[in-house]
C-alpha positions as CSV (number, residue, x, y, z in Angstrom):
1,M,3.8,-12.7,-17.2
2,P,2.6,-9.5,-15.6
3,R,-0.9,-8.1,-16.2
4,I,-1.5,-4.4,-16.5
5,F,-4.8,-3.0,-15.1
6,D,-6.4,0.2,-16.3
7,N,-9.6,-0.3,-14.2
8,I,-11.6,0.5,-17.4
9,T,-11.7,-2.9,-19.0
10,D,-9.7,-4.9,-16.4
11,Q,-10.6,-4.5,-12.7
12,L,-7.6,-4.8,-10.3
13,Q,-9.7,-5.6,-7.2
14,S,-11.4,-8.7,-8.6
15,A,-8.1,-10.1,-9.9
16,L,-6.4,-9.4,-6.6
17,I,-9.1,-11.1,-4.7
18,R,-9.2,-14.2,-7.0
19,T,-5.4,-14.5,-6.7
20,L,-5.2,-13.8,-3.0
21,D,-7.6,-16.6,-2.3
22,N,-5.1,-19.1,-3.8
23,A,-1.9,-17.3,-2.8
24,E,0.4,-18.0,0.2
25,H,1.9,-14.6,0.5
26,A,2.1,-11.3,-1.3
27,D,4.3,-8.2,-1.8
28,F,2.7,-4.9,-2.6
29,C,4.4,-1.6,-3.5
30,V,2.2,1.5,-3.7
31,G,2.4,5.2,-3.5
32,Y,-0.7,5.6,-1.3
33,F,-2.4,3.5,1.3
34,N,-5.9,4.2,2.6
35,L,-6.8,2.6,5.9
36,R,-10.4,2.1,5.0
37,G,-9.5,0.7,1.6
38,W,-7.8,-2.2,3.2
39,Q,-11.1,-3.7,4.1
40,L,-11.6,-4.8,0.5
41,L,-8.7,-7.2,0.7
42,S,-8.5,-7.9,4.4
43,P,-10.9,-11.0,4.4
44,H,-8.8,-12.7,1.8
45,I,-5.7,-13.0,4.0
46,E,-7.6,-13.9,7.2
47,T,-6.5,-17.5,7.1
48,W,-2.8,-16.7,6.5
49,R,-0.5,-17.5,9.4
50,G,1.4,-14.2,9.7
51,D,4.9,-15.7,9.4
52,E,7.5,-14.9,6.7
53,S,5.9,-17.3,4.2
54,S,2.3,-16.3,4.8
55,R,1.8,-12.5,5.0
56,V,1.4,-9.4,2.9
57,R,4.4,-7.2,2.8
58,L,3.4,-3.6,1.9
59,L,5.9,-0.9,0.9
60,I,4.4,2.6,0.8
61,G,6.3,5.4,-0.9
62,M,4.3,8.5,-0.2
63,Q,4.2,11.0,-3.1
64,R,5.2,14.5,-2.3
65,T,2.6,17.2,-2.6
66,P,3.0,19.7,-5.5
67,Q,3.8,22.4,-3.0
68,E,6.8,20.3,-1.7
69,D,8.0,19.7,-5.2
70,I,7.9,23.4,-6.0
71,R,9.6,24.3,-2.7
72,A,12.4,21.8,-3.3
73,L,12.8,23.0,-6.9
74,F,13.2,26.6,-6.0
75,S,14.9,26.2,-2.7
76,L,18.1,28.2,-2.1
77,N,19.5,25.3,0.1
78,R,19.9,22.6,-2.5
79,S,23.0,21.1,-0.9
80,N,21.3,17.7,-0.3
81,D,21.2,16.5,-3.9
82,D,22.4,13.0,-3.0
83,G,18.9,11.8,-2.1
84,L,19.8,11.1,1.5
85,I,17.5,12.2,4.3
86,D,18.7,13.5,7.6
87,N,17.0,12.6,10.9
88,A,15.1,15.9,11.1
89,Q,13.6,15.3,7.6
90,L,12.8,11.7,8.6
91,V,10.9,12.7,11.7
92,R,9.0,15.4,9.7
93,L,8.0,12.9,7.1
94,K,6.9,10.3,9.6
95,R,4.8,12.9,11.4
96,Q,3.3,14.0,8.1
97,I,2.4,10.4,7.2
98,V,0.8,9.8,10.6
99,E,-1.2,13.1,10.1
100,D,-2.3,11.9,6.7
101,F,-3.6,8.7,8.3
102,R,-5.3,10.6,11.0
103,Q,-7.0,12.8,8.4
104,Q,-8.3,9.7,6.6
105,L,-10.0,8.6,9.8
106,M,-11.6,12.0,10.4
107,L,-13.3,12.1,6.9
108,G,-16.9,11.4,7.0
109,A,-18.9,9.5,9.5
110,P,-17.5,6.0,9.9
111,T,-19.9,3.1,9.2
112,N,-19.9,-0.1,11.2
113,T,-18.2,-1.7,8.2
114,D,-15.5,1.0,8.4
115,E,-15.0,0.4,12.1
116,Q,-14.7,-3.4,11.7
117,G,-12.3,-2.9,8.8
118,L,-10.0,-0.8,10.9
119,R,-10.2,-3.3,13.8
120,D,-9.3,-6.1,11.3
121,L,-6.4,-4.0,10.0
122,V,-5.0,-3.4,13.5
123,R,-5.4,-7.1,14.4
124,Q,-3.7,-8.2,11.1
125,L,-0.8,-5.8,11.8
126,R,-0.4,-7.3,15.3
127,E,-0.6,-10.9,14.0
128,G,2.0,-10.2,11.3
129,K,-0.4,-11.0,8.5
130,L,0.3,-7.5,7.2
131,V,3.7,-5.9,7.5
132,V,3.9,-2.2,6.4
133,K,7.1,-0.3,5.7
134,L,7.5,3.2,4.5
135,F,10.0,4.2,1.8
136,L,11.0,7.8,2.4
137,R,14.3,8.3,0.5
138,Y,12.5,9.8,-2.5
139,P,8.9,9.8,-3.9
140,L,8.0,6.3,-4.9
141,H,4.7,6.2,-6.8
142,A,4.8,2.6,-8.0
143,K,1.8,0.3,-8.1
144,L,3.0,-3.3,-8.1
145,Y,1.4,-6.3,-6.7
146,L,3.2,-9.7,-6.5
147,L,1.2,-12.6,-5.4
148,H,3.0,-15.9,-4.7
149,Q,1.3,-19.2,-5.4
150,P,4.1,-21.8,-5.1
151,T,1.6,-24.7,-5.7
152,N,0.9,-23.2,-9.2
153,Y,3.7,-24.7,-11.3
154,S,2.9,-22.8,-14.4
155,A,2.6,-19.4,-12.7
156,P,4.1,-19.4,-9.2
157,I,4.2,-15.5,-9.1
158,H,1.5,-13.3,-10.4
159,A,2.5,-9.7,-11.1
160,Y,-0.1,-7.0,-11.4
161,L,0.6,-3.4,-12.2
162,G,-1.3,-0.4,-13.2
163,S,-2.8,2.9,-11.9
164,S,-4.4,1.6,-8.7
165,N,-3.0,2.3,-5.2
166,L,-4.3,0.5,-2.1
167,T,-7.0,3.0,-1.6
168,F,-10.8,2.6,-1.6
169,S,-11.2,4.4,-4.9
170,G,-8.2,2.7,-6.4
171,S,-9.3,-0.8,-5.5
172,A,-13.1,-0.4,-5.7
173,T,-13.3,0.9,-9.2
């Protein structure tokens, strides 16, 4: 049975941590991902092997900005209504996402904890403990967390959903 988190009475971060500590792998789908926010969950997958049965698979579906929505709505060139993206759009979207991540890193003065969190993120990506994919076909603003615990007979998959992305503010509240 899925649990819905509002971060008012139920806190997603504490439930994710409790479940991650007993899980073997996880699948997350979010609209936004914050590089510094990952440090809240990073220690809880440290012992995972990084193979197909022991990793976090993260699907990020970046939300379009309001300006992009308005531009698309009032565009004179609306011939691409099939939802497919051409290569030029794909390159532009990838550049925009990289720029968004760069902007995240430039905000504020990084603490030692921030720096260590980013080093852990890079290492976990290289070790295959975290696999990130971008969904760019259309705006995907889901917040779904599936945590697999095959040794738990009564609940082998825990499903959490709600309003929290994998961002510092979304997880830490």
